[in-house]
PADREN-673905 format. One record per residue (C-alpha): z, x, y. Coordinates in nm, 2 decimals. Last residue first. Layout:
N
      c3      c1      c2
       Z       X       Y
...
***
This chain:
276
      c3      c1      c2
    5.15    2.13    6.83
    5.52    2.10    6.89
    5.56    2.48    6.90
    5.30    2.51    7.16
    5.46    2.23    7.37
    5.79    2.41    7.35
    5.65    2.74    7.46
    5.46    2.58    7.75
    5.78    2.40    7.86
    5.98    2.73    7.84
    5.73    2.90    8.06
    5.73    2.62    8.31
    6.11    2.62    8.33
    6.10    3.00    8.37
    5.87    2.96    8.67
    6.11    2.70    8.81
    6.40    2.94    8.78
    6.21    3.23    8.93
    6.13    3.01    9.23
    5.80    2.84    9.29
    5.62    2.90    9.62
    5.26    2.94    9.51
    4.96    3.13    9.62
    4.64    3.12    9.40
    4.49    3.47    9.39
    4.66    3.66    9.11
    4.72    3.36    8.88
    4.37    3.22    8.95
    4.21    3.55    8.88
    4.39    3.57    8.54
    4.29    3.21    8.46
    3.93    3.31    8.51
    3.73    3.14    8.78
    3.53    2.82    8.77
    3.32    2.67    9.04
    2.99    2.68    8.85
    2.77    2.44    9.04
    2.71    2.11    8.87
    2.35    2.01    8.84
    2.42    1.77    8.55
    2.16    1.93    8.33
    2.29    2.28    8.41
    2.65    2.19    8.36
    2.58    2.03    8.02
    2.85    1.78    7.90
    2.75    1.58    7.59
    2.97    1.70    7.31
    3.27    1.81    7.51
    3.26    1.49    7.72
    3.24    1.29    7.40
    3.56    1.45    7.28
    3.73    1.36    7.61
    3.62    1.00    7.57
    3.78    1.00    7.22
    4.10    1.13    7.38
    4.09    0.84    7.63
    4.12    0.58    7.36
    4.40    0.41    7.54
    4.64    0.48    7.25
    4.54    0.85    7.25
    4.60    0.89    7.62
    4.93    0.71    7.59
    5.03    0.95    7.30
    4.93    1.25    7.51
    5.13    1.12    7.81
    5.44    1.08    7.58
    5.40    1.43    7.46
    5.38    1.56    7.81
    5.69    1.37    7.90
    5.88    1.51    7.60
    5.78    1.86    7.71
    5.89    1.79    8.06
    6.23    1.67    7.93
    6.28    1.98    7.71
    6.18    2.20    8.00
    6.42    2.01    8.23
    6.71    2.08    7.99
    6.61    2.44    7.97
    6.63    2.49    8.34
    6.93    2.26    8.39
    7.14    2.50    8.18
    7.13    2.76    8.46
    6.99    3.09    8.32
    6.72    3.13    8.58
    6.98    3.08    8.86
    6.92    2.79    9.10
    6.87    2.90    9.46
    6.71    2.58    9.58
    6.38    2.62    9.40
    6.52    2.44    9.09
    6.54    2.13    9.30
    6.16    2.11    9.29
    6.18    2.08    8.91
    6.42    1.78    8.95
    6.20    1.61    9.20
    5.89    1.66    8.98
    6.08    1.54    8.67
    6.19    1.22    8.85
    5.83    1.16    8.97
    5.70    1.21    8.62
    5.95    0.96    8.49
    5.84    0.70    8.74
    5.47    0.77    8.66
    5.54    0.72    8.28
    5.72    0.39    8.35
    5.44    0.27    8.58
    5.17    0.32    8.32
    4.82    0.26    8.47
    4.81    0.53    8.73
    5.00    0.78    8.52
    4.76    0.71    8.23
    4.45    0.76    8.45
    4.62    1.07    8.60
    4.65    1.23    8.26
    4.29    1.14    8.16
    4.18    1.32    8.48
    4.28    1.64    8.31
    3.98    1.61    8.09
    3.75    1.56    8.39
    3.91    1.86    8.56
    3.84    2.08    8.26
    3.48    1.96    8.24
    3.43    2.01    8.62
    3.53    2.38    8.60
    3.84    2.54    8.46
    3.99    2.72    8.76
    3.82    2.55    9.05
    3.81    2.21    8.88
    4.18    2.25    8.80
    4.26    2.32    9.16
    4.07    2.02    9.28
    4.22    1.80    9.01
    4.57    1.90    9.12
    4.50    1.83    9.48
    4.36    1.49    9.38
    4.67    1.40    9.20
    4.88    1.52    9.49
    4.69    1.29    9.72
    4.79    1.00    9.49
    4.55    0.81    9.27
    4.57    0.43    9.23
    4.47    0.37    9.59
    4.14    0.20    9.50
    4.16    0.04    9.15
    4.07    0.28    8.86
    3.74    0.22    8.69
    3.57    0.51    8.86
    3.81    0.78    8.74
    3.58    0.91    8.47
    3.28    0.90    8.69
    3.48    1.08    8.97
    3.55    1.37    8.74
    3.19    1.42    8.61
    3.06    1.37    8.96
    3.26    1.67    9.06
    3.51    1.63    9.34
    3.41    1.56    9.70
    3.39    1.19    9.62
    3.77    1.18    9.57
    3.82    1.28    9.94
    3.67    1.05   10.07
    3.49    0.76    9.91
    3.30    0.70    9.59
    2.97    0.56    9.73
    2.98    0.76   10.06
    3.07    1.08    9.87
    2.80    1.02    9.61
    2.54    0.97    9.89
    2.66    1.28   10.06
    2.64    1.48    9.73
    2.28    1.34    9.67
    2.18    1.46   10.02
    2.34    1.80    9.95
    2.14    1.84    9.63
    1.82    1.73    9.81
    1.89    1.98   10.08
    1.94    2.25    9.82
    1.61    2.16    9.64
    1.43    2.18    9.98
    1.58    2.52   10.05
    1.47    2.65    9.71
    1.12    2.52    9.77
    1.12    2.67   10.12
    1.20    3.01    9.98
    0.93    2.98    9.72
    0.68    2.89    9.98
    0.79    3.18   10.20
    0.73    3.42    9.91
    0.38    3.28    9.86
    0.31    3.29   10.23
    0.41    3.66   10.26
    0.21    3.76    9.96
   -0.09    3.57   10.10
   -0.05    3.75   10.43
   -0.11    4.08   10.24
    0.12    4.34   10.38
    0.09    4.63   10.63
   -0.16    4.43   10.84
    0.04    4.55   11.14
    0.06    4.20   11.28
    0.14    4.06   10.94
    0.41    4.32   10.88
    0.57    4.24   11.21
    0.56    3.87   11.13
    0.71    3.94   10.79
    1.01    4.11   10.96
    1.05    3.82   11.20
    1.05    3.57   10.92
    0.78    3.32   10.87
    0.91    2.96   10.89
    0.60    2.78   10.99
    0.74    2.73   11.34
    0.82    3.10   11.36
    0.45    3.18   11.28
    0.34    2.96   11.57
    0.60    3.11   11.81
    0.49    3.46   11.72
    0.13    3.37   11.78
    0.22    3.24   12.13
    0.41    3.55   12.20
    0.11    3.76   12.10
   -0.11    3.57   12.33
    0.14    3.62   12.61
    0.14    3.99   12.57
   -0.24    4.01   12.55
   -0.27    3.82   12.88
   -0.03    4.04   13.08
    0.35    4.06   13.10
    0.53    4.26   13.38
    0.87    4.40   13.31
    1.10    4.44   13.61
    1.17    4.77   13.78
    1.08    4.65   14.13
    0.76    4.86   14.13
    0.65    4.69   13.81
    0.75    4.76   13.46
    0.52    4.85   13.18
    0.51    4.62   12.88
    0.75    4.64   12.57
    0.55    4.60   12.26
    0.64    4.28   12.08
    0.77    4.29   11.72
    0.93    4.63   11.77
    1.28    4.50   11.68
    1.42    4.56   12.04
    1.11    4.42   12.21
    1.12    4.10   12.00
    1.49    4.07   12.10
    1.40    4.10   12.47
    1.15    3.81   12.41
    1.42    3.60   12.25
    1.65    3.66   12.55
    1.37    3.57   12.79
    1.34    3.23   12.62
    1.07    3.06   12.42
    0.80    2.80   12.49
    0.52    3.05   12.54
    0.46    2.95   12.90
    0.83    2.94   12.98
    0.89    3.28   12.82
    0.60    3.44   13.01
    0.73    3.29   13.33
    1.08    3.42   13.28
    0.95    3.76   13.17
    0.76    3.82   13.49
    0.38    3.75   13.51
    0.06    3.96   13.52
   -0.29    3.90   13.63
   -0.18    3.59   13.82
   -0.40    3.28   13.80
   -0.60    3.22   14.12
   -0.57    2.87   14.27
   -0.89    2.77   14.47
   -0.98    2.53   14.19
   -1.35    2.50   14.11
   -1.53    2.19   14.20
***
């Protein structure tokens, strides 16, 4: 028995959207970009969609589900471009997207295994710090590694990690480092650049750095650093290039050091250069 219900010859935008599985807003956008011809309006001023309009909407939905862009859909409808070319390009895009998803999945797995926030740093850095007990690193240590990784890349941060390994395992060196940090911070309290404390602190910081280097050598960490230089390959490890030039870092990284503290840092660098 045939149904007595007669399908409408034309429908309003809401009904067309509901049937095609989309929204009136999306249909209006298709009109704006020329993907779907805008139909005539009825006596009430509203658009009326016929059979061909809805068929086109259905094909649009199918192509969108595959991942074909709106621009490529328009070209496909107009037969202005070979569909094989469109699909080939789409396949390449999906392969890149899939590789990025796998990279992110690996990063999430690494983060869950190592913990937050250390796991957000390069795998090269976290591998080097993996033998330290939980809580050995301070938040300021991780901040420093984050900045170093940005400026010098994962290899530079992994080498700097040797300093924090020594500080975490040598309480006397950590205590002296804390004393120097407090003394340097005090230079920001209106101390003149020619104050004798500036040079005194530079000498002490230089001595501390030399002591750290000796501890690194005694622990065999310097040999590990040499192996890092020999074996590290950013492409093979899948590390993204996060580096920037030292000049860029100086001009873009904000700091609140006073002139006295900056002079102390410059004197320390000069003393270390002379010592080496």
